[in-house]
C-alpha positions, 0 to 999 in steps of 0.5 A: 751169227752162228759160225757152224750153221752160218745162219743169223739168229739176230732179229730186228726189234719189233719197235724202236726203243730209245735208251737215251734222250736229249733235252734242254731246260730252263730251270727257275729254282725257288727257296724250297728247291732241293738245292736252293742255290745256283751259279747265278745266286748263292741263296735263292729266296723266291717262292714256288709261285714266283718261280712259276710266274717267271716261267710263265713270262718266259713262255710268253716271250718265246710264244710271241717271238721276242726271245728264243728258248736258248736265249732265255736259258743262257741268261736266266736258267739256274742250271749250269746248262745255261752256258749251252742254252739249256742243252743237257745233252744225251742222257740215259735212265738214272742220270736225271731226277726221276720226274724229269727223266720220266717226262723226257722219255715219255716225249721221245 
């Protein structure tokens, strides 16, 4: 707002751009993870292939209705977000690892 001319110079953005996103995840680490330990296990020894098989099993449970995402995250996620059903809450650019950040912002 320009007090002298009493005109607004602000224009609505042409497109809605989100500066934050909210995401949940169910993290299954493997021995080659950046930090191969978690609140569940001091030392993670599973291979990447074993971690992927575990995740595929979780997908089947979710798709069949046997379990919900949040139930599985609470029980099995290697992230401390497990206590919130995998909910990472709101976050903005630069707050998560780049591949995860790129994927979440691409979905928003």
